[in-house]
C-alpha positions in Angstrom: 118.9 45.1 110.7 119.4 41.8 108.5 120.4 38.4 109.9 119.8 34.5 109.6 117.9 33.2 107.0 116.8 36.8 105.6 115.3 38.4 108.5 114.5 41.7 108.6 113.9 44.5 111.3 112.8 47.8 109.4 113.6 51.3 110.5 110.2 51.5 112.2 110.9 48.2 113.9 108.7 45.9 111.9 109.8 42.1 111.9 109.4 40.4 108.2 111.2 37.0 106.5 111.1 36.6 102.7 113.0 33.7 100.8 114.4 34.6 97.3 117.9 34.3 95.6 119.6 37.4 93.6 121.0 41.0 94.6 118.5 43.4 96.1 118.9 47.0 97.7 118.9 46.6 101.3 118.6 50.6 102.0 118.8 53.7 99.5 119.0 57.3 101.0 117.8 60.2 99.1 118.8 64.1 99.3 115.7 66.4 100.0 115.8 67.0 96.2 115.2 63.1 95.5 118.7 62.6 94.1 120.6 59.2 95.3 122.9 59.4 98.1 123.9 56.5 99.4 123.1 52.8 98.6 123.6 49.4 100.1 123.0 46.2 98.2 123.3 42.6 99.0 123.4 39.3 97.4 121.3 36.6 98.5 122.4 32.9 98.0 121.3 29.4 99.3 122.5 28.6 102.6 124.8 25.6 102.8 125.2 24.1 106.7 127.9 21.3 107.0 128.4 21.3 103.2 124.3 20.6 102.7 122.2 22.8 100.9 119.1 24.0 102.8 115.8 25.7 101.5 116.5 28.9 102.9 118.5 31.8 101.4 121.1 34.1 103.3 122.9 37.1 102.8 126.6 36.3 100.9 128.1 39.5 99.9 127.1 43.2 100.5 128.2 46.4 98.8 127.5 50.1 99.8 128.2 52.9 97.5 128.4 56.8 98.7 128.4 59.8 96.4 131.6 61.8 96.1 133.1 58.6 98.4 133.0 55.5 96.8 132.8 51.7 97.3 132.9 49.4 100.2 132.3 45.5 99.5 132.0 42.8 102.6 132.5 39.2 101.5 133.9 35.9 103.2 137.5 35.6 103.3 138.6 33.3 100.8 140.7 31.3 103.6 136.8 30.6 104.9 137.7 32.2 108.1 136.4 35.9 108.9 135.4 38.7 106.5 137.4 40.1 103.7 136.9 43.8 102.5 137.3 45.4 99.6 137.2 49.6 99.0 137.0 50.5 95.3 137.5 46.9 94.4 141.1 46.8 95.9 141.1 44.4 99.1 142.6 46.0 102.3 143.9 43.7 105.2 141.6 43.1 108.1 142.7 43.7 111.5 141.1 45.0 114.6 141.3 49.0 114.4 141.0 51.2 111.4 142.2 49.1 108.2 141.5 52.3 105.8 141.2 56.0 105.9 139.7 57.5 102.7 138.3 60.8 101.9 137.6 63.3 104.3 134.4 62.0 106.3 135.0 58.2 105.4 136.5 55.0 107.3 136.8 51.0 107.6 137.1 50.0 111.3 137.0 46.2 112.1 136.2 45.3 115.8 137.5 42.0 115.0 138.5 39.6 112.2 134.3 38.4 111.7 133.2 42.4 112.2 133.9 45.3 110.0 132.1 48.5 109.7 132.2 51.5 107.1 131.8 54.6 109.2 130.5 58.1 107.1 130.5 61.4 108.5 127.3 62.7 110.0 126.5 59.5 111.9 126.0 57.0 108.9 127.2 53.5 109.9 127.1 50.0 108.0 128.4 47.1 110.2 128.5 43.7 108.9 129.8 40.5 111.1 129.8 36.7 109.7 128.1 34.3 112.3 127.3 30.8 112.3 127.0 28.6 109.1 128.9 31.9 107.5 125.8 34.0 107.3 126.3 37.6 107.1 124.5 40.1 109.2 124.2 43.8 109.0 123.3 46.5 111.1 122.6 50.0 109.3 122.6 53.2 111.3 121.1 56.2 109.6 121.5 59.9 111.0 118.1 61.9 111.5 118.5 64.2 108.4 117.2 61.0 106.3 114.2 60.8 107.9 111.3 60.1 105.7 113.8 59.5 102.9 114.9 55.6 103.4 113.6 53.1 100.7 114.3 49.6 100.3 113.8 46.1 102.1 114.6 48.0 105.5 111.6 50.2 104.7 110.5 53.9 104.8 111.7 55.3 107.9 108.9 57.8 109.1 108.0 56.3 112.6 104.9 54.5 110.8 105.1 51.0 110.4 102.0 50.6 108.2 103.9 51.9 105.2 107.2 49.8 105.8 106.4 47.7 102.7 106.8 50.5 100.2 107.4 48.7 96.6 110.0 50.5 94.2 106.7 51.5 92.1 105.4 54.0 95.2 102.4 51.7 96.0 102.4 50.0 99.5 101.6 46.7 100.4 99.1 46.0 103.8 100.9 45.6 107.2 101.3 42.1 108.1 99.3 40.9 111.4 102.6 39.3 112.7 105.8 38.8 112.1 106.1 35.5 110.1 102.7 35.9 108.5 102.0 36.7 105.1 105.3 35.4 103.3 103.8 35.1 100.0 102.8 38.7 99.9 105.7 39.9 101.3 107.4 38.0 98.3 106.1 40.4 96.0 107.5 43.6 98.2 110.9 41.9 98.2 111.2 41.3 94.5 110.2 44.9 93.4 113.8 45.9 95.0 115.5 43.4 93.0 118.4 45.1 91.4 118.4 45.5 87.7 121.9 44.4 86.0 123.3 47.9 84.9 122.6 49.2 88.8 124.4 46.4 90.4 127.3 46.9 92.5 128.4 42.9 92.9 128.0 41.7 89.4 127.2 38.4 90.6 126.1 35.3 88.7 122.3 34.9 88.1 120.4 32.9 90.9 119.7 29.1 90.2 116.2 29.1 89.2 115.0 25.6 90.3 115.8 26.9 93.9 112.2 26.0 95.9 112.5 27.7 99.2 110.3 26.2 102.3 107.7 28.4 103.9 107.7 29.1 107.5 104.1 27.3 107.4 105.5 24.0 106.5 108.2 24.4 109.1 105.6 25.2 111.9 103.1 22.2 110.9 106.0 19.7 110.3 106.9 18.3 113.6 103.9 20.3 116.5 106.1 18.4 119.5 109.6 19.7 118.4 108.0 23.7 117.8 106.6 23.1 121.2 110.2 22.4 122.5 111.9 24.6 120.5 109.6 27.5 121.7 111.0 27.3 124.9 114.8 26.6 124.2 114.3 29.8 121.7 112.4 31.8 124.6 109.4 32.2 122.0 111.7 33.6 119.3 110.1 32.7 116.3 113.0 33.5 114.1 115.1 30.9 116.5 112.9 28.6 115.7 112.3 29.1 112.2 116.3 28.7 111.6 116.4 25.7 113.8 114.0 24.0 111.9 115.2 24.9 108.6 118.7 24.1 108.6 119.1 21.6 111.7 121.6 24.1 113.0 120.9 25.2 116.9 123.7 27.7 116.9 122.4 29.4 113.9 119.0 29.7 115.9 120.7 31.0 119.1 122.5 33.6 116.9 119.3 34.5 115.7 118.2 35.5 119.4 121.3 37.0 120.1 121.2 39.2 117.1 117.3 40.1 117.9 118.5 40.9 121.7 121.5 43.0 120.2 118.9 44.9 118.3 116.8 46.0 121.4 120.1 46.8 123.8 121.2 49.6 120.8 117.7 50.6 121.1 117.8 51.1 124.7 121.5 52.5 123.9 120.4 55.1 121.5 117.7 56.0 123.7 113.6 55.4 124.0 112.0 54.2 121.1 109.6 57.1 119.8 105.9 56.7 119.8 104.1 55.5 116.6 101.0 57.3 115.2 98.9 54.9 113.1 95.8 56.7 112.5 93.7 58.4 110.8 96.0 59.1 107.8 92.8 60.8 106.0 90.5 63.5 107.7 87.2 63.9 106.1 85.3 67.4 107.1 83.1 69.9 105.8 82.8 74.0 105.6 81.3 75.4 108.9 80.7 71.8 110.3 82.5 70.8 113.5 84.7 67.7 112.9 85.9 65.3 115.5 88.4 62.8 115.0 90.5 60.7 117.5 94.1 60.1 116.8 95.6 56.5 117.8 99.2 56.3 118.7 101.4 53.2 120.2 104.4 53.6 122.0 107.0 50.2 121.9 108.0 51.0 125.6 104.3 51.3 126.9 105.1 54.6 127.8 102.1 57.4 128.3 101.8 59.5 125.5 100.5 63.3 124.6 99.2 64.9 121.6 99.9 68.2 120.5 99.6 70.2 117.1 102.1 71.5 115.2 102.3 75.3 114.1 101.0 76.7 112.0 98.1 75.3 112.7 94.5 75.3 111.2 92.1 78.1 113.0 89.8 76.9 115.2 91.4 73.3 115.6 92.4 71.7 118.9 93.5 68.3 120.1 93.1 66.5 123.5 96.6 66.2 125.2 95.8 62.9 126.5 93.4 61.4 124.5 94.0 62.5 120.9 90.5 63.7 120.0 91.2 66.6 117.2 88.3 69.0 117.2 88.1 71.8 114.1 85.5 73.7 112.5 86.9 74.7 109.1 85.6 78.4 107.8 86.7 78.1 104.4 88.6 75.9 102.0 91.9 78.2 102.1 94.6 75.3 102.2 96.2 74.6 105.7 98.8 71.9 107.1 97.6 69.8 109.9 100.6 68.0 111.7 100.2 66.1 114.7 102.8 65.1 117.2 102.9 62.7 119.7 105.7 62.4 122.8 106.4 60.3 125.4 108.7 62.9 127.0 111.6 61.6 125.4 111.2 61.1 121.5 108.4 62.3 119.5 106.8 61.5 116.1 104.9 63.0 113.6 102.0 62.7 111.1 100.4 64.9 108.9 97.2 63.5 107.7 95.4 64.3 104.3 92.5 66.8 104.8 89.5 66.3 102.6 87.3 69.1 103.0 83.7 69.7 101.3 82.1 72.8 100.6 79.1 72.1 99.0 76.2 74.5 99.0 72.5 74.5 98.5 71.9 70.9 99.3 74.9 69.5 97.2 76.4 65.9 98.2 80.0 65.4 99.2 82.2 63.2 96.7 84.9 62.3 98.8 86.1 60.1 95.8 86.4 62.9 93.7 89.2 65.4 94.0 88.4 68.9 92.7 91.5 70.8 93.8 94.8 69.5 95.2 96.9 71.6 97.5 100.5 71.3 99.4 101.4 68.1 97.8 98.1 66.3 98.0 97.8 67.0 101.8 94.9 69.5 101.4 92.1 68.3 98.9 89.0 70.3 98.1 86.3 67.3 97.1 83.6 67.4 94.3 80.0 68.1 94.9 76.8 66.3 93.3 74.6 69.4 93.0 70.7 69.5 92.9 68.5 70.0 90.1 68.9 74.1 89.5 72.2 74.4 90.7 75.7 74.0 89.3 79.6 74.8 89.6 82.1 73.4 91.5 80.2 73.9 94.8 76.8 74.1 93.7 77.1 77.7 94.5 75.7 78.6 91.0 72.1 78.4 89.6 71.9 76.6 86.3 73.0 79.0 83.5 70.1 78.8 81.0 72.2 81.1 78.8 75.3 79.0 77.9 73.8 77.7 75.0 73.4 81.5 73.7 69.8 81.1 73.1 68.8 84.6 72.2 69.3 86.5 68.7 73.0 87.1 68.2 74.2 90.5 70.2 71.2 90.4 72.3 72.1 90.2 76.0 70.6 87.0 77.7 69.5 86.9 81.6 69.5 83.2 83.4 66.6 82.8 85.7 66.9 79.7 87.6 65.8 77.1 84.5 64.5 79.9 82.3 65.9 82.8 80.5 65.1 86.4 79.2 66.3 88.0 76.3 67.3 92.0 75.9 66.0 94.2 73.1 66.2 93.4 69.4 68.9 95.3 67.5 67.7 98.7 66.2 65.8 98.4 62.6 64.8 94.6 63.8 61.5 93.1 65.6 60.4 90.2 67.4 57.9 88.1 67.0 56.6 86.1 70.3 59.5 85.9 72.9 61.5 89.6 73.0 64.9 89.0 71.7 64.6 85.3 71.0 64.2 85.6 67.4 64.7 89.0 65.5 63.6 90.0 62.1 64.5 93.0 59.7 61.7 95.2 59.5 63.3 98.3 57.7 60.6 101.0 56.5 63.0 102.9 54.4 64.2 99.7 52.0 62.5 98.2 49.6 59.8 96.4 48.9 58.3 99.1 51.3 57.8 102.2 49.1 60.2 105.2 50.2 57.8 107.0 52.7 59.8 110.2 52.8 60.2 113.3 50.7 62.9 112.8 48.1 65.1 115.5 49.5 64.7 113.6 53.2 66.6 111.1 55.3 64.6 108.0 56.2 65.4 106.7 59.8 63.9 103.1 60.6 63.1 102.5 64.2 61.7 99.0 64.6 58.1 99.3 64.0 58.5 103.0 62.7 60.3 105.2 61.0 61.3 109.3 61.2 61.7 111.4 58.2 64.1 114.5 58.4 64.9 117.1 55.4 68.8 116.8 54.1 70.9 119.8 54.8 69.7 122.8 52.8 66.0 122.1 53.2 63.5 122.6 55.5 60.0 120.8 56.3 58.9 118.0 58.3 60.4 115.3 56.1 57.1 114.6 54.2 57.1 117.7 52.6 61.1 119.5 52.1 61.7 123.1 50.5 65.0 124.6 49.5 66.3 127.2 51.7 67.3 130.3 50.0 70.8 130.7 51.4 70.9 134.2 49.4 68.6 135.7 51.9 71.6 136.0 54.2 73.8 138.5 53.0 77.0 136.7 54.6 76.1 133.7 52.1 79.2 134.9 49.9 82.4 136.1 51.1 82.2 139.9 50.0 80.6 142.5 48.0 82.3 141.5 44.5 80.7 138.2 44.5 77.0 137.4 43.0 75.1 134.9 45.3 73.0 132.4 43.2 71.1 129.9 45.0 71.0 126.1 44.2 69.0 123.4 45.6 70.3 122.4 49.1 73.1 125.0 48.4 74.3 128.1 47.2 77.1 129.6 44.7 79.0 132.3 44.7 80.5 133.6 41.4 82.7 136.8 40.8 80.9 140.0 39.5 83.6 142.3 38.6 86.4 139.7 37.8 89.0 140.9 35.5 90.8 138.9 33.1 94.0 140.3 34.5 93.2 139.1 38.0 94.5 135.5 38.8 93.2 135.2 42.6 90.0 134.0 42.1 87.9 137.6 42.6 90.7 140.1 43.0 92.0 141.6 46.1 92.2 145.4 45.6 88.5 146.1 45.9 87.9 143.7 48.5 84.4 144.9 50.3 83.9 142.4 53.0 80.8 141.7 54.0 80.1 142.1 57.6 77.2 141.0 59.8 75.6 144.1 60.0 75.4 147.0 57.4 76.6 149.7 60.2 79.7 148.0 60.9 80.2 147.6 56.9 79.4 151.2 56.5 81.6 152.7 59.5 84.4 150.4 59.3 84.9 150.0 55.6 87.9 149.5 53.7 91.1 151.6 53.6 93.1 154.8 51.9 89.9 156.7 50.4 86.5 158.1 51.9 82.8 158.5 50.5 79.9 160.0 52.1 76.9 158.0 52.1 73.5 158.6 53.2 70.3 156.1 53.6 67.0 156.7 54.0 65.1 153.9 56.1 61.8 153.5 58.1 61.9 153.3 61.6 59.6 153.9 64.6 58.8 157.8 64.1 58.7 157.2 60.4 61.3 157.8 57.5 64.7 158.0 58.6 68.1 159.5 57.3 71.8 158.4 58.3 75.2 159.2 57.3 77.9 157.2 57.0 81.7 157.8 56.4 83.0 154.7 54.0 86.6 154.0 53.7 87.4 152.2 50.7 90.4 150.7 48.9 92.1 153.4 46.8 91.1 152.2 43.2 87.3 151.6 44.4 85.0 154.0 42.4 82.1 155.4 44.2 79.5 153.4 41.6 81.0 150.1 43.1 79.8 150.9 46.4 76.6 152.3 45.4 75.5 149.2 43.4 76.2 147.3 46.5 74.1 149.3 49.0 71.4 148.8 46.1 71.7 145.2 46.4 71.9 144.8 50.1 69.1 147.7 51.3 66.2 145.2 51.3 67.8 143.4 54.0 68.6 146.5 56.2 65.0 148.5 55.3 66.8 151.0 53.4 64.4 152.9 50.9 67.3 154.5 49.3 71.1 155.5 49.0 73.4 157.8 47.6 77.4 157.8 47.7 79.2 160.8 46.7 82.9 162.1 47.5 83.8 162.9 51.0 84.5 166.4 51.4 87.2 166.3 54.2 87.6 169.8 54.2 84.1 170.2 55.2 84.4 167.3 57.7 87.0 169.0 59.4 89.4 165.6 58.6 91.8 167.8 57.3 95.4 168.3 58.6 96.3 171.8 57.1 98.3 174.5 59.5 97.4 178.1 58.9 97.9 179.9 56.5 97.7 176.8 54.5 94.0 176.1 52.8 92.3 172.9 52.7 91.1 171.9 49.4 88.9 168.9 48.5 90.1 166.4 45.8 88.4 163.4 44.8 88.8 160.7 47.4 91.0 163.0 49.2 92.2 166.6 49.8 95.4 169.0 49.7 96.7 171.8 51.0 97.5 175.2 49.7 99.6 178.3 50.2 98.9 181.1 48.0 96.9 178.7 45.3 100.0 176.6 45.2 101.6 173.3 47.0 104.1 175.2 48.7 103.7 173.3 52.0 106.2 171.3 54.0 106.0 168.1 55.3 103.6 168.8 58.3 101.3 170.4 55.7 102.5 174.2 56.8 103.4 177.2 54.1 107.1 177.6 53.7 107.5 181.4 54.6 110.1 184.0 54.2 113.2 184.9 52.1 113.4 181.3 51.1 109.9 181.2 50.1 110.4 184.3 47.7 113.8 183.0 46.2 112.0 179.1 45.7 108.7 181.1 44.4 111.4 182.9 42.0 112.9 180.0 40.8 109.6 178.1 40.4 107.9 181.1 38.0 111.2 181.7 36.4 112.6 178.4 35.4 109.7 175.9 36.3 106.7 177.2 34.2 108.1 175.9 30.9 108.8 172.6 32.8 105.2 172.6 34.2 103.9 173.1 30.9 105.8 170.3 29.3 104.7 168.1 32.0 100.8 169.2 31.5 101.2 168.2 27.9 102.8 165.1 28.9 99.9 164.3 31.3 97.4 165.1 28.5 98.9 162.7 26.2 98.8 160.0 29.0 95.3 160.8 29.6 94.1 160.1 25.8 96.0 156.9 26.4 94.7 155.5 29.1 91.0 156.1 28.3 91.4 153.1 26.2 90.8 151.2 29.6 87.4 152.4 29.7 85.0 149.9 31.1 82.4 149.3 28.3 79.4 147.4 27.6 76.4 145.8 29.1 77.0 144.8 32.8 73.6 143.3 33.8 75.2 140.8 35.7 76.2 143.1 38.2 72.8 142.6 39.6 72.5 139.2 41.5 70.1 136.5 39.5 67.8 136.2 42.5 67.3 140.0 42.4 67.0 140.7 38.7 63.1 139.8 39.0 62.3 141.9 42.3 64.8 144.4 41.7 65.5 146.8 38.3 67.6 149.9 38.9 67.3 152.6 36.3 69.9 152.0 33.5 73.5 153.2 34.4 74.8 156.0 32.2 78.1 154.2 31.0 79.6 157.7 29.4 79.5 159.0 32.9 83.5 159.3 33.7 82.8 157.8 37.1 81.9 154.6 35.5 85.6 154.6 33.9 87.2 152.3 36.8 90.9 152.8 36.3 93.5 151.4 39.2 96.1 153.9 40.6 97.6 154.1 44.0 97.5 157.6 45.3 94.3 159.3 46.8 95.9 162.8 45.6 95.9 162.3 41.8 92.2 161.9 40.9 89.7 163.8 38.6 86.9 165.6 39.8 84.0 163.6 38.9 80.2 164.3 39.5 78.6 161.4 41.1 75.4 160.3 39.2 72.6 159.4 41.8 69.9 157.1 41.3 67.3 156.0 44.1 65.3 152.7 44.5 
């Protein structure tokens, strides 16, 4: 309520008076998101009584604006009697009843020519009336939805009068001790709600800056006898005494009494006034320590009140129903909201104090003026700690980290121990002097200026205060003395028998022994003789298409032993090739001598000839003959009967001349092929590493067996006598 010479009663029931001219925000309502919903503005002008100016101000005009509805303005009627009402700057006629129906949820209703109200949906009402000395009074009724969302000269509605004087900046002034004291202090609060020109709904002229209002203290001390008289006349109503002394208008003073009584009557009509919780606004506590705090509440109707905690409430928290003693032992710093409800059986008030909790460990001191963490919009605060020596961290839970400055050598681990630290081992190839891992120095025994300690064919690995030597691949020894490994001692060093093994320092080289200039695949493929891990496998598995007999004499447990083998080779491999190979590898298998000759498939019973066909051995193979001829069919069987006689006659009568011609052609071809006979020295057939140890007798290079000619069929070879030689 606003009335008289600027007397106010806030939403929480606080009475105060201020004296200033200009435009001010009486009340502003906001939505849950903080946006402006409704604004009521008032113009304060110097009060005149019977044409004479006074030293007190009063309300001369009011304007209200509601988002989505529009503007309503109240002022004195031009005729001097009653009110004038304007809706969206258009004057409406004033009469008893509804004078304007606007958009849905809004109307203007007049109870008399001097009293009109703007009625909004939801319970928001603004009632304006004209009183004595043409003063304007206003009563604002605000619905519950705007609880805690009101600002302006009517204060913050939250059932707590201590923060009614909330400045427009958000800070608050102290609560005055009585209704008329502290006018100078309240002047700061009032002026903070002066309206900037761009936000004005009234667009009034600037106030007179020469105005000097009279204070309540001046009025009360001017005539003590009259003040005593007026106390009785005004029923101890200070606003009444003030208005009569300031204006000499008894009617204005009595109207102030009527306005205040009207306020109290409305409070009774609307119900009981809720109790007001005044303190504490801040609760300071510690983790694992029981705190006891008493909440204090006042009821305007002097009714008894009860205290309780709203859910969700902090664990292990309780409050006395009648005395308001709050007890709580917090177990951790998990944010919780504490809301105390005070009720007088009809209405309730709520208070949510700020909880400041301390969790200092190891003897740390709580610093309630230093906030380390802020939760729940500032309602739950974790305070900082002053830690004793040797401890650190937000809650003094950590010992001092001596490793924070990285005192150890780069890359070396650091372990903090109270106010000291220890370092790990220095990196490989480095050593320390004094404290381990603190300072590390290069100490490589393998690098200059230290002389190389290992053999030249060894690798050196430095390990802090020592070193190790290991021979390189291809060498053997202890690293200080390394000798070359003769890889040619292993028969599998080269791919097959066509290669000559040549040992090199640390490695081996395989050179082709029998490469022909016509061969382009490295060392030929037709005479491939793969060297298997064991000689027995080599000789038993062999090659393909052609067979030799080989006998080997060796040394066993019972003396000398002789073993025969069947060798399978490719069709173009001569017997001396196999003999040479066996001679070279015999030393690895304890063979004293070896002999290679043609395999007699007929004697070995490997020939497949069906009687009466007879088996005739050939070099590298065999043939089946009938009566000295080749008259056999596909299954190596003789052709019998008349057909055979007829065919034989044809062959003898017609084919003999043809065979003679064919024989001459073969002889001629044989003479031509003799040009391909291998001649010259072939000393390189013996590997380099065997030339000193093994000196076989010279080959008889005129031996036809050494004439290596390539051919494809095992049936067309010459009878060649194999030369045998022994080691």
